[in-house]
DOVO-190234 format. One record per residue: residue in one letter; x, y, z of N, C-alpha, C in turn; residue number from 1. Coordinates in steps of 0.2 Angstrom, whole numbers, padded with zeros to 4 digits. Atoms other than C-alpha are relative to their C-alpha. Example, Ala and Ser with C-alpha at 12.3 -4.5 7.8 and 13.67 -1.06 7.14 Angstrom:
// DOVO-190234
  vexba   n_c1   n_c2   n_c3  ca_c1  ca_c2  ca_c3   c_c1   c_c2   c_c3  torgu
      A   0004  -0006   0000   0062  -0022   0039   0004   0006   0000      1
      S  -0004  -0006  -0001   0068  -0005   0036  -0004   0005   0003      2
END
This chain:
// DOVO-190234
  vexba   n_c1   n_c2   n_c3  ca_c1  ca_c2  ca_c3   c_c1   c_c2   c_c3  torgu
      M   0003   0005  -0005  -0002   0053  -0067  -0002  -0006  -0004      1
      K   0002   0006   0004  -0003   0035  -0073  -0004  -0004   0004      2
      M   0005   0003  -0004  -0019   0027  -0067   0001  -0008   0000      3
      S  -0001   0007  -0001  -0017   0009  -0061  -0005  -0003   0004      4
      F   0006   0004  -0003  -0028  -0005  -0054   0003  -0006   0003      5
      R  -0003   0006  -0002  -0023  -0019  -0042  -0004  -0006  -0002      6
      W   0003   0006   0003  -0026  -0036  -0048   0004  -0006   0004      7
      Y  -0003   0005  -0004  -0023  -0052  -0038   0001  -0007  -0003      8
      G  -0002   0006   0004  -0019  -0064  -0052  -0007  -0004  -0002      9
      D   0005   0004   0003  -0030  -0078  -0060  -0006  -0001   0005     10
      S   0006   0002  -0004  -0040  -0081  -0044  -0004   0006   0002     11
      D   0004  -0006  -0001  -0046  -0063  -0043  -0006   0000  -0004     12
      P   0006  -0001   0004  -0064  -0061  -0047  -0001   0005  -0005     13
      V   0000  -0006   0005  -0061  -0045  -0056   0005  -0002  -0005     14
      S  -0004   0003   0006  -0054  -0050  -0073   0004   0006  -0003     15
      L  -0004  -0004   0004  -0041  -0041  -0083  -0005   0003  -0006     16
      D   0005  -0002   0005  -0055  -0040  -0097  -0004   0006   0003     17
      Y   0004  -0006  -0003  -0065  -0029  -0085   0004   0006   0001     18
      I  -0004  -0006  -0002  -0051  -0018  -0079   0002   0004  -0006     19
      R  -0002  -0003   0006  -0046  -0014  -0097  -0005   0005  -0002     20
      Q   0005  -0004   0002  -0063  -0006  -0099  -0001   0006   0003     21
      I   0001  -0006  -0004  -0061   0007  -0086   0004   0006  -0004     22
      P  -0003  -0006   0004  -0058   0024  -0095   0006   0003   0003     23
      G  -0006  -0003  -0003  -0040   0031  -0093   0004  -0005   0004     24
      M  -0004   0004  -0004  -0033   0015  -0086   0007  -0001  -0004     25
      H  -0007   0001   0003  -0014   0014  -0089   0003  -0007   0001     26
      G  -0003   0006  -0002  -0009  -0002  -0080  -0002  -0004   0006     27
      I   0002   0005  -0005  -0010  -0016  -0068   0006   0000   0006     28
      V  -0004   0001  -0006  -0002  -0017  -0050  -0001  -0007   0002     29
      S   0001   0007  -0002   0001  -0035  -0045   0006  -0003   0003     30
      A  -0006   0003  -0003   0014  -0048  -0038   0000  -0007  -0003     31
      V   0000   0007   0001   0020  -0065  -0040  -0002  -0004   0006     32
      Y   0003   0002  -0006   0010  -0074  -0028   0002  -0007   0002     33
      D  -0001   0007  -0001   0016  -0092  -0029   0007  -0002   0002     34
      I  -0007   0001  -0003   0034  -0089  -0022   0000   0001   0007     35
      P   0000  -0001  -0007   0036  -0091  -0004   0004   0006   0002     36
      V  -0004  -0006  -0002   0041  -0076   0006   0007  -0001   0002     37
      G  -0008   0001  -0002   0060  -0074   0007   0004  -0003  -0006     38
      E  -0004   0003   0006   0064  -0083  -0009   0000   0004  -0006     39
      V  -0001  -0005   0006   0070  -0075  -0025  -0005  -0001  -0005     40
      W   0005   0000   0005   0057  -0071  -0038   0004  -0002  -0006     41
      P  -0004   0001   0006   0063  -0080  -0054  -0003   0004  -0006     42
      V   0001  -0004   0006   0064  -0070  -0070  -0006  -0003  -0004     43
      E   0006   0003   0004   0052  -0083  -0079  -0007   0001   0003     44
      N   0007  -0001  -0003   0038  -0081  -0066  -0002   0008  -0001     45
      I   0002  -0007   0001   0039  -0062  -0068  -0002   0001  -0007     46
      L   0002  -0001   0008   0039  -0062  -0087  -0007  -0003  -0001     47
      A   0007   0003   0002   0024  -0074  -0087  -0005   0004   0002     48
      L   0005  -0005  -0003   0014  -0062  -0076   0000   0006  -0005     49
      K   0000  -0006   0004   0020  -0047  -0087  -0003  -0002  -0007     50
      K   0003   0002   0006   0015  -0056  -0103  -0007   0000   0000     51
      K   0007   0001   0000  -0002  -0060  -0097  -0004   0007   0001     52
      I   0002  -0007   0000  -0005  -0042  -0092   0000   0004  -0006     53
      E  -0001  -0004   0006   0002  -0034  -0107  -0005  -0003  -0006     54
      A   0005   0003   0005  -0009  -0046  -0118  -0007   0003   0000     55
      H   0007  -0004   0000  -0024  -0036  -0112   0001   0007  -0001     56
      G  -0001  -0007   0001  -0017  -0020  -0117   0002   0005   0006     57
      L  -0002  -0004  -0006  -0011  -0014  -0100   0007  -0001   0002     58
      A  -0007   0000  -0002   0006  -0009  -0093   0001  -0004   0006     59
      F  -0001   0004  -0007   0014  -0019  -0079   0007   0003   0002     60
      D  -0006  -0004  -0002   0026  -0006  -0071   0001  -0001   0008     61
      V   0000  -0001  -0008   0022  -0008  -0052  -0001  -0007   0003     62
      I   0001   0006  -0005   0024  -0023  -0040  -0003   0002   0006     63
      E   0003  -0001  -0007   0013  -0023  -0025  -0002  -0007   0003     64
      S  -0006  -0002  -0002   0021  -0031  -0016   0005  -0005   0000     65
      V  -0005   0005  -0002   0038  -0040  -0013   0000   0000   0008     66
      P   0001   0000  -0007   0034  -0045   0005   0007   0000   0003     67
      V  -0006   0000  -0004   0048  -0042   0018  -0001  -0006   0005     68
      H   0000   0006  -0005   0051  -0058   0028   0000   0002   0007     69
      E   0000  -0002  -0007   0047  -0057   0047   0007   0000   0003     70
      D  -0007   0000  -0003   0065  -0062   0051   0004   0006  -0001     71
      I  -0003  -0006   0001   0071  -0046   0043  -0002   0005   0005     72
      K   0003  -0005  -0005   0059  -0036   0054   0002  -0001   0007     73
      L  -0002   0002  -0007   0064  -0045   0069   0008   0000   0001     74
      G  -0007   0000   0000   0083  -0044   0065   0003  -0007   0002     75
      R  -0002   0007  -0001   0085  -0063   0066   0007  -0002  -0004     76
      P  -0007   0001   0003   0102  -0071   0061  -0001  -0002  -0008     77
      T   0002   0001   0007   0093  -0076   0044  -0001   0006  -0004     78
      A   0002  -0006   0003   0090  -0058   0040   0005   0002  -0006     79
      K  -0005  -0002   0005   0106  -0055   0030  -0001  -0004  -0006     80
      R   0001   0004   0006   0103  -0070   0018  -0007   0002  -0003     81
      L   0006  -0002   0003   0085  -0064   0016   0000   0006  -0003     82
      I  -0001  -0006   0003   0090  -0047   0012   0003   0000  -0007     83
      E  -0004   0001   0006   0102  -0053  -0001  -0005  -0003  -0005     84
      N   0005   0002   0004   0087  -0063  -0008  -0004   0005  -0003     85
      Y   0005  -0005   0002   0076  -0048  -0009   0004   0004  -0005     86
      A  -0004  -0004   0005   0090  -0038  -0018   0000  -0004  -0006     87
      Q   0000   0004   0007   0091  -0052  -0031  -0007   0000  -0003     88
      S   0007  -0001   0003   0072  -0051  -0033   0000   0006  -0004     89
      L   0000  -0006   0003   0074  -0033  -0037   0004   0000  -0006     90
      R  -0004   0000   0007   0088  -0036  -0050  -0004  -0004  -0005     91
      N   0004   0004   0005   0076  -0049  -0058  -0005   0004  -0003     92
      L   0005  -0004   0002   0062  -0037  -0058   0002   0006  -0005     93
      G  -0003  -0004   0004   0073  -0024  -0066   0001  -0002  -0007     94
      K  -0001   0003   0007   0078  -0036  -0080  -0007   0000  -0004     95
      C   0007   0001   0003   0059  -0038  -0083  -0003   0007  -0002     96
      G   0003  -0007   0002   0056  -0019  -0085  -0004   0003   0005     97
      L   0004  -0003  -0006   0047  -0016  -0068   0004   0007   0002     98
      K  -0002  -0007  -0002   0049   0002  -0062  -0001   0001   0008     99
      V   0001  -0002  -0007   0042   0003  -0044  -0002  -0006   0004    100
      V   0002   0005  -0004   0041  -0009  -0030  -0003   0003   0007    101
      C   0003  -0002  -0006   0028  -0006  -0016   0001  -0005   0005    102
      Y  -0001   0005  -0005   0032  -0014   0001  -0002   0003   0006    103
      N   0002  -0003  -0006   0028  -0012   0019   0005  -0003   0006    104
      F  -0004   0002  -0006   0038  -0014   0036  -0004  -0001   0006    105
      M   0004   0001  -0006   0023  -0018   0047   0001  -0007   0003    106
      P  -0001   0007  -0003   0026  -0032   0060  -0006  -0004   0000    107
      V   0005   0005   0000   0015  -0047   0058  -0006   0002  -0004    108
      F   0006  -0002   0004  -0001  -0038   0051   0002   0006  -0005    109
      D  -0001  -0005   0005   0000  -0028   0035  -0005   0005   0000    110
      W   0006  -0005  -0002  -0017  -0020   0039  -0005  -0003   0004    111
      T   0005   0003  -0005  -0030  -0022   0052  -0007   0004  -0001    112
      R   0007  -0003  -0001  -0049  -0019   0052  -0004  -0005   0004    113
      T   0004   0004  -0005  -0062  -0025   0064  -0006  -0002  -0004    114
      T   0005   0002   0004  -0075  -0027   0051   0001   0001  -0008    115
      L  -0001  -0001   0007  -0075  -0030   0032  -0006   0002  -0004    116
      D   0006  -0001   0003  -0093  -0027   0029  -0005   0005   0004    117
      M   0004  -0005  -0004  -0099  -0012   0039  -0006   0003  -0005    118
      K   0006  -0002   0005  -0117  -0008   0032   0000   0008   0001    119
      M   0001  -0007   0001  -0118   0010   0026  -0007   0002  -0001    120
      P   0007  -0002   0001  -0134   0021   0025  -0002  -0001  -0007    121
      D   0002   0000   0007  -0134   0020   0006  -0001  -0008  -0002    122
      G   0001   0008   0002  -0134   0000   0007   0006  -0003  -0002    123
      S  -0006   0003   0002  -0116  -0002   0002   0003  -0003   0007    124
      S  -0004   0002  -0006  -0103  -0010   0014   0007   0002  -0001    125
      A  -0007  -0003   0001  -0086  -0005   0018   0005  -0003   0006    126
      L  -0005   0002  -0005  -0070  -0009   0028   0000   0005   0006    127
      A   0001  -0004  -0006  -0070  -0002   0046   0005  -0002   0005    128
      F  -0004   0001  -0005  -0059   0000   0061  -0003   0003   0007    129
      D   0003  -0002  -0006  -0066   0001   0079   0005  -0001   0006    130
      V  -0006   0000  -0005  -0053   0006   0092  -0002  -0004   0006    131
      E   0002   0003  -0006  -0063  -0001   0107   0000  -0008  -0001    132
      V  -0001   0007   0002  -0064  -0018   0098   0007  -0003   0001    133
      V  -0007   0002   0000  -0045  -0019   0096   0002   0000   0007    134
      N  -0002   0000  -0007  -0042  -0013   0114  -0002  -0005   0004    135
      K   0002   0005  -0004  -0052  -0026   0121   0003  -0007  -0001    136
      I  -0003   0006   0002  -0043  -0040   0113   0006  -0002   0004    137
      D  -0005   0003  -0004  -0032  -0051   0124   0004  -0004  -0005    138
      V  -0004   0003   0005  -0018  -0056   0112   0002  -0007   0003    139
      S  -0002   0006  -0002  -0013  -0070   0124  -0005  -0006  -0001    140
      K   0005   0004   0002  -0029  -0078   0120  -0002  -0001  -0007    141
      G   0001   0000   0007  -0028  -0076   0102  -0003   0006  -0003    142
      I   0003  -0005   0003  -0033  -0064   0089  -0005  -0002  -0006    143
      N   0004   0002   0005  -0048  -0066   0078  -0004   0006  -0003    144
      L   0002  -0006   0003  -0050  -0051   0067  -0001  -0002  -0008    145
      P   0001   0001   0007  -0056  -0051   0048   0006   0003  -0004    146
      G  -0005  -0003   0005  -0043  -0049   0035   0007   0000   0002    147
      W  -0007   0001  -0002  -0027  -0052   0045   0003  -0006  -0003    148
      D  -0004   0006   0003  -0014  -0064   0039  -0001  -0006   0004    149
      A   0002   0006  -0003  -0021  -0081   0043   0005  -0006  -0001    150
      S  -0005   0005   0002  -0005  -0090   0037   0003  -0003   0007    151
      Y  -0003   0002  -0006   0000  -0092   0056  -0005  -0004   0004    152
      K   0004   0003  -0005  -0007  -0105   0067   0000   0003   0007    153
      P   0000  -0004  -0006  -0013  -0099   0084   0006   0000   0004    154
      E  -0006   0000  -0004   0002  -0105   0093   0006   0003  -0003    155
      E  -0006  -0004   0003   0014  -0098   0080  -0001   0007   0000    156
      L   0001  -0007  -0001   0006  -0081   0081   0002   0002   0007    157
      K  -0001  -0002  -0006   0007  -0081   0099   0008   0000   0002    158
      A  -0008   0001   0000   0026  -0086   0098   0003   0007  -0003    159
      L  -0003  -0006   0004   0029  -0072   0085  -0002   0007   0004    160
      L   0001  -0006  -0004   0020  -0059   0096   0004   0001   0006    161
      D  -0005   0000  -0006   0030  -0064   0111   0007   0002  -0002    162
      E  -0007  -0002   0002   0046  -0062   0101   0000   0008  -0001    163
      Y   0000  -0008   0001   0041  -0044   0096   0000   0004   0007    164
      K  -0001  -0003  -0007   0040  -0040   0115   0006   0003   0001    165
      S  -0006  -0003  -0001   0058  -0037   0114   0002   0005  -0006    166
      V  -0001  -0005   0006   0057  -0026   0098  -0004   0006   0001    167
      D   0003  -0006  -0001   0054  -0008   0102   0000   0004  -0007    168
      E   0000  -0004   0006   0052   0006   0089   0008   0001  -0002    169
      E  -0007  -0002   0002   0071   0010   0089   0003  -0007  -0003    170
      T  -0002   0007   0003   0075  -0009   0086  -0003  -0001  -0007    171
      L   0003   0000   0006   0063  -0009   0072   0003   0004  -0005    172
      W  -0004  -0004   0004   0071   0006   0065   0007  -0002  -0002    173
      A  -0007   0003   0001   0088  -0002   0066  -0001  -0006  -0005    174
      N   0001   0005   0004   0081  -0017   0057  -0002   0002  -0007    175
      L   0002  -0003   0007   0073  -0006   0043   0006   0003  -0003    176
      T  -0007  -0003   0003   0090   0003   0041   0004  -0005  -0003    177
      A  -0004   0005   0003   0099  -0013   0038  -0003  -0003  -0006    178
      F   0003   0002   0006   0086  -0018   0026   0001   0005  -0006    179
      L  -0001  -0005   0005   0087  -0002   0016   0007   0000  -0003    180
      K  -0007   0000   0002   0105  -0002   0016   0002  -0006  -0004    181
      G  -0001   0006   0004   0105  -0019   0009  -0003  -0001  -0007    182
      V   0004   0001   0007   0092  -0017  -0005   0000   0006  -0004    183
      I   0000  -0006   0005   0093   0001  -0011   0005   0000  -0005    184
      P  -0004   0000   0005   0109  -0001  -0020  -0002  -0005  -0006    185
      A   0002   0005   0005   0102  -0016  -0029  -0006   0003  -0004    186
      A   0006  -0003   0003   0086  -0006  -0033   0003   0005  -0005    187
      E  -0003  -0005   0004   0097   0008  -0040   0003  -0003  -0006    188
      E  -0003   0003   0006   0107  -0004  -0051  -0006  -0003  -0005    189
      A   0006   0003   0004   0090  -0012  -0057  -0004   0005  -0003    190
      G   0004  -0005   0003   0082   0005  -0061  -0007  -0001   0004    191
      I   0006   0001  -0004   0069   0001  -0047  -0001   0006   0005    192
      K   0001  -0005  -0005   0061   0014  -0036  -0004  -0004   0006    193
      M   0003   0003  -0006   0057   0007  -0019  -0005   0005   0003    194
      A   0005  -0004  -0002   0041   0014  -0012  -0004  -0003   0007    195
      I   0002   0003  -0007   0037   0010   0007  -0008   0002   0001    196
      H   0007  -0001  -0002   0018   0009   0012   0000   0002   0007    197
      P   0000  -0002  -0007   0014   0018   0028  -0004  -0006   0004    198
      D   0003   0005  -0004   0007   0008   0043  -0008   0001   0000    199
      D   0008   0000   0001  -0012   0004   0042  -0003  -0004   0006    200
      P   0000  -0007  -0001  -0018   0010   0054   0006   0003   0003    201
      P  -0007  -0003  -0002  -0004   0023   0058   0001   0001   0008    202
      R   0000   0000  -0008  -0003   0018   0077   0002  -0007   0002    203
      P  -0002   0007  -0003   0004   0004   0088  -0007  -0004   0001    204
      I   0005   0004  -0001  -0008  -0010   0089   0003  -0007   0003    205
      F  -0002   0007  -0003  -0007  -0027   0100   0007   0001   0003    206
      G  -0007   0000  -0002   0009  -0020   0107   0006   0000  -0005    207
      L  -0005   0000   0006   0018  -0020   0090   0002   0007  -0001    208
      P  -0003  -0007   0002   0029  -0005   0086  -0002   0001  -0007    209
      R   0001  -0002   0006   0024   0005   0071   0004   0007  -0001    210
      I  -0005  -0005   0001   0037   0017   0063  -0001   0004  -0007    211
      V   0002  -0003   0007   0029   0023   0046  -0007   0003   0001    212
      K   0007  -0002  -0002   0015   0033   0053  -0002   0008   0000    213
      D   0001  -0007   0001   0018   0052   0051   0005   0003  -0003    214
      V  -0005  -0004   0004   0028   0066   0043   0007  -0001   0003    215
      H  -0006   0000  -0003   0042   0064   0056   0003  -0007  -0002    216
      D  -0003   0007   0002   0044   0045   0052   0002   0000  -0007    217
      L  -0001   0000   0007   0043   0048   0033   0007   0004  -0001    218
      R  -0006  -0004   0001   0057   0061   0034   0006  -0004   0003    219
      R  -0006   0004  -0003   0068   0050   0045   0002  -0006  -0005    220
      L  -0001   0006   0005   0065   0035   0033   0004   0002  -0006    221
      L  -0003  -0002   0006   0070   0045   0018   0008   0002   0001    222
      K  -0007  -0002  -0001   0086   0051   0026   0005  -0006   0001    223
      I  -0004   0006  -0002   0092   0033   0030   0005  -0002  -0006    224
      V  -0004   0000   0006   0098   0031   0012  -0003   0005  -0005    225
      D   0003  -0006   0003   0095   0048   0004   0001   0000  -0007    226
      V   0000   0000   0007   0093   0044  -0014  -0007  -0001  -0003    227
      P   0007   0001   0003   0078   0044  -0026  -0003  -0007   0000    228
      A   0002   0007   0000   0077   0025  -0026  -0004  -0002   0007    229
      N   0003   0001  -0006   0072   0026  -0008  -0006   0005   0001    230
      G   0006  -0005   0001   0054   0033  -0009  -0006  -0003   0004    231
      L   0006   0001  -0004   0036   0032  -0003  -0005  -0003  -0005    232
      T   0007   0001   0002   0019   0024  -0007  -0004   0005   0005    233
      L   0004  -0005  -0005   0009   0039   0000  -0007  -0003  -0001    234
      C   0007   0002   0000  -0008   0031   0005  -0004   0005   0004    235
      S   0004  -0005  -0003  -0020   0044   0009  -0005  -0003   0005    236
      G   0005   0003  -0004  -0032   0032   0017   0004  -0002   0007    237
      S  -0003   0003  -0006  -0019   0024   0029   0002   0006   0004    238
      L  -0002  -0005  -0004  -0011   0040   0035  -0006   0005   0002    239
      G   0006  -0004  -0001  -0028   0049   0034  -0004  -0002   0006    240
      A   0004   0002  -0006  -0034   0038   0048   0002   0003   0006    241
      D  -0003  -0004  -0006  -0024   0049   0060  -0002   0007  -0002    242
      L   0002  -0007   0002  -0032   0066   0059   0005   0005   0001    243
      K  -0005  -0005  -0001  -0016   0074   0064   0005   0000  -0006    244
      N  -0004   0000   0006  -0008   0069   0047  -0004   0004  -0005    245
      N   0002  -0005   0005  -0011   0083   0034   0002  -0003  -0007    246
      I  -0002   0004   0006  -0011   0073   0018   0002   0005  -0006    247
      V  -0002  -0005   0005  -0011   0089   0007   0007   0002   0001    248
      E  -0007  -0002  -0001   0005   0095   0015   0005  -0006  -0001    249
      L  -0005   0005   0001   0013   0078   0015   0001  -0001  -0008    250
      V  -0001   0001   0007   0010   0077  -0004   0004   0006  -0002    251
      K  -0004  -0006   0002   0017   0095  -0006   0008  -0002   0001    252
      E  -0007   0001  -0002   0033   0090   0004   0003  -0005  -0004    253
      F  -0004   0006   0003   0037   0073  -0003  -0001  -0001  -0007    254
      S   0001   0000   0007   0030   0074  -0020   0004   0006  -0003    255
      G  -0005  -0006   0002   0039   0091  -0022   0007  -0002   0000    256
      A  -0007   0002   0000   0055   0082  -0017   0001  -0006  -0005    257
      G  -0001   0006   0005   0052   0068  -0030   0001  -0006   0004    258
      R  -0001   0006  -0003   0051   0055  -0017  -0007  -0004   0001    259
      I   0006   0004   0001   0033   0049  -0020   0000  -0004  -0006    260
      H   0000   0004   0006   0034   0035  -0032  -0007  -0004  -0002    261
      F   0007   0004   0001   0016   0027  -0030  -0004   0004   0005    262
      A   0005  -0003  -0004   0001   0035  -0024  -0007  -0004   0001    263
      H   0006   0003  -0001  -0014   0026  -0016  -0005   0006   0002    264
      I   0004  -0006  -0002  -0028   0039  -0016  -0007  -0003   0002    265
      R   0007   0002  -0002  -0044   0035  -0006  -0002   0004   0006    266
      N   0002  -0004  -0005  -0055   0043   0006  -0002  -0004   0006    267
      V   0002   0004  -0006  -0059   0038   0024  -0003   0005   0005    268
      K   0004  -0004  -0004  -0071   0044   0037   0003  -0001   0007    269
      V  -0004   0001  -0006  -0062   0047   0054  -0004   0004   0006    270
      D   0003  -0004  -0005  -0069   0052   0071   0006   0002   0005    271
      E  -0006  -0003  -0005  -0059   0060   0086   0003  -0006   0004    272
      K  -0003   0006  -0003  -0057   0043   0094   0005  -0004  -0004    273
      G  -0004   0004   0005  -0048   0036   0079  -0004  -0006  -0003    274
      N   0004   0005   0004  -0062   0025   0073  -0001   0002  -0007    275
      F   0001  -0002   0007  -0064   0025   0054  -0003  -0005  -0004    276
      N   0002   0005   0005  -0072   0017   0040   0001   0003  -0007    277
      E  -0002  -0002   0007  -0068   0018   0021  -0007   0002  -0004    278
      T   0006  -0003   0003  -0080   0028   0010   0001   0000  -0008    279
      A  -0002  -0001   0007  -0082   0032  -0008   0005   0005  -0001    280
      H  -0006  -0004   0001  -0068   0042  -0015  -0001   0008   0000    281
      K   0002  -0007   0000  -0077   0058  -0017   0001   0004   0006    282
      S  -0003  -0004  -0006  -0071   0072  -0005  -0006   0001   0005    283
      D   0005  -0001  -0006  -0088   0075   0004  -0003  -0006   0003    284
      C   0002   0006  -0003  -0090   0057   0008   0004  -0002   0006    285
      G  -0004   0001  -0006  -0076   0057   0021   0003   0006   0003    286
      S  -0003  -0005  -0004  -0064   0066   0031   0006   0004  -0004    287
      L  -0006  -0003   0004  -0051   0070   0017  -0003   0004  -0006    288
      D   0002  -0004   0006  -0052   0083   0003   0004  -0003  -0006    289
      I  -0003   0003   0005  -0048   0072  -0011   0002   0005  -0006    290
      G  -0001  -0005   0005  -0049   0087  -0023   0007   0003   0001    291
      A  -0006  -0004  -0002  -0035   0096  -0014   0006  -0004   0000    292
      I  -0005   0005   0001  -0025   0080  -0013   0003   0000  -0007    293
      V  -0002   0001   0007  -0025   0078  -0032   0003   0006  -0002    294
      K  -0003  -0006   0003  -0022   0096  -0035   0008   0001   0003    295
      A  -0007   0000  -0003  -0006   0095  -0023   0004  -0004  -0005    296
      Y  -0004   0004   0004   0000   0081  -0034   0001   0003  -0007    297
      Y  -0001  -0004   0007  -0003   0091  -0050   0005   0006   0001    298
      D  -0004  -0005  -0001   0005   0106  -0043   0007  -0001   0001    299
      T  -0007   0002  -0001   0021   0097  -0038   0003  -0004  -0006    300
      G  -0002   0003   0006   0022   0090  -0056   0001  -0008   0000    301
      F   0000   0007  -0001   0019   0072  -0051  -0002  -0004  -0006    302
      T   0001   0004   0006   0021   0060  -0065   0000  -0008   0001    303
      G  -0001   0006  -0002   0021   0044  -0056  -0007  -0004   0000    304
      Y   0006   0005   0000   0008   0029  -0053  -0005   0002   0006    305
      V   0005  -0001  -0005  -0008   0031  -0044  -0005  -0006  -0001    306
      R   0006   0004   0001  -0022   0019  -0040  -0005   0001   0005    307
      P   0006   0000  -0005  -0039   0020  -0032   0001  -0006   0005    308
      D  -0001   0006  -0005  -0037   0010  -0016  -0006  -0003   0002    309
      H   0006   0004  -0002  -0050   0001  -0006  -0006   0003  -0002    310
      G   0007  -0003   0002  -0068   0003  -0012  -0005  -0004   0004    311
      R   0006   0003  -0003  -0085  -0001  -0005  -0002  -0006  -0004    312
      M   0004   0005   0004  -0095  -0016  -0011  -0006   0003  -0001    313
      I   0006  -0003   0002  -0109  -0009  -0021  -0003  -0004  -0005    314
      W   0004   0003   0006  -0123  -0014  -0033   0000  -0008   0001    315
      G   0001   0007  -0001  -0124  -0031  -0025   0007  -0004  -0002    316
      E  -0006   0004   0001  -0106  -0036  -0029   0003  -0004   0006    317
      T  -0004   0004  -0006  -0097  -0049  -0019   0007  -0002  -0003    318
      G  -0007   0001   0002  -0079  -0054  -0019   0005   0002   0006    319
      K  -0005  -0002  -0005  -0063  -0049  -0010  -0002   0007   0003    320
      P   0002  -0007  -0003  -0068  -0035   0002   0005   0005  -0001    321
      G  -0005  -0006   0001  -0061  -0018  -0002   0002   0000  -0007    322
      Y  -0003   0001   0006  -0056  -0025  -0019  -0005  -0002  -0006    323
      G   0005   0002   0006  -0072  -0026  -0030   0002   0005  -0006    324
      L  -0001  -0003   0006  -0073  -0019  -0047  -0003   0007   0000    325
      Y   0004  -0006   0002  -0087  -0006  -0047   0002   0007   0004    326
      D  -0002  -0006  -0004  -0082   0006  -0033   0007   0003  -0001    327
      R  -0006  -0002   0002  -0064   0006  -0037   0001   0003  -0007    328
      A   0000  -0003   0006  -0068   0009  -0055  -0003   0007   0000    329
      L   0002  -0007  -0001  -0078   0024  -0050   0005   0005   0003    330
      G  -0005  -0004  -0003  -0064   0030  -0040   0005   0002  -0005    331
      A  -0005  -0002   0006  -0052   0029  -0055  -0002   0005  -0004    332
      V   0002  -0005   0005  -0063   0039  -0066  -0001   0007   0004    333
      Y   0000  -0006  -0004  -0066   0052  -0052   0007   0003   0001    334
      L  -0007  -0003  -0001  -0047   0054  -0049   0002   0003  -0007    335
      N  -0002  -0003   0007  -0044   0056  -0068  -0004   0006  -0002    336
      G   0004  -0006   0001  -0059   0068  -0069   0003   0006   0004    337
      L  -0003  -0006  -0004  -0051   0079  -0055   0006   0002  -0004    338
      W  -0007  -0001   0003  -0034   0078  -0064  -0002   0004  -0007    339
      E   0002  -0003   0007  -0042   0083  -0081  -0003   0007   0002    340
      G   0003  -0006  -0001  -0052   0097  -0073   0005   0005   0002    341
      I  -0005  -0005  -0002  -0037   0105  -0065   0005   0002  -0005    342
      A  -0005  -0002   0006  -0026   0104  -0081  -0004   0004  -0004    343
      K   0004  -0004   0005  -0040   0111  -0092  -0001   0007   0003    344
      G   0001  -0007  -0003  -0043   0125  -0079   0006   0004   0000    345
      E  -0006  -0004   0001  -0026   0130  -0081   0003   0001  -0007    346
      G  -0002  -0001   0007  -0026   0129  -0100   0005  -0005  -0002    347
      K  -0006   0005   0001  -0014   0114  -0100  -0003  -0006  -0003    348
      P   0002   0007   0002  -0015   0097  -0109   0000  -0005   0005    349
      V   0000   0006  -0005  -0020   0082  -0099   0005  -0005  -0001    350
END
């Protein structure tokens, strides 16, 4: 298990100097943020980022993410050219030694929360999702939620949502199929493992289809191009926001098959209505048994990349909600501690 940490580049208030001080930290997960979505990532930009990260004694093996252009998800006439651009970005990433690309296929919003600073009993704050708040939103009057992609003007967002009214789940599956068939051969050529991130939350919202939300979707996705390069980012927090998803069993099935290339491990507290908030990583803080999840990875021989996912804001820290230093650092150490405990309990080296 290779522990990693997401870093948002020079504008990130969490510095590489701080991240390197976390015990057991292998590498950084980041992206080239100054290239418009849909354009090819130049080799020189990738190498510049890689050089900066490696200068701090950290590996740079995982990209999160190369965004998928909305035209591809909608199946617009420009999709073919954009898929070709994506494939070339993968080739360039391979030339630079990258190993895994995390991406998602969520229409419009790559994640949705109703609050970024839910006050917790211990004084920390966390990301949270309230079903009733979302259900009461009239999308025709605009959407005003924290954390969603504000790159669209209100009229642009409305037009985009209107266009998605003609895209049902099967249409989105067809567009994902075209994407995978277009990029997986390039990924194989480049030595890249593609790792799709599940829908967050794993259910339809605002009338938009969601197709990466449960075990059935994951099985279907992997069969589209049934090769190791077509794999998963298994996010325990995203899938765990639906209590019907058994994360331990998902890890056993898909890690056992060698198709999990990147693991986001975090806890989440979920109620029967589907409301949830993010918690400390420790098992008894939420609805997921993180210890059992880590053991499932260990038992299936997982050797891939892991990162603590969203964290609370604790100890007075401010900055990018969910992506502070302190709680994610605690999560990384906790996950490494679980792994070490399992290994030593079986008399094996860590």
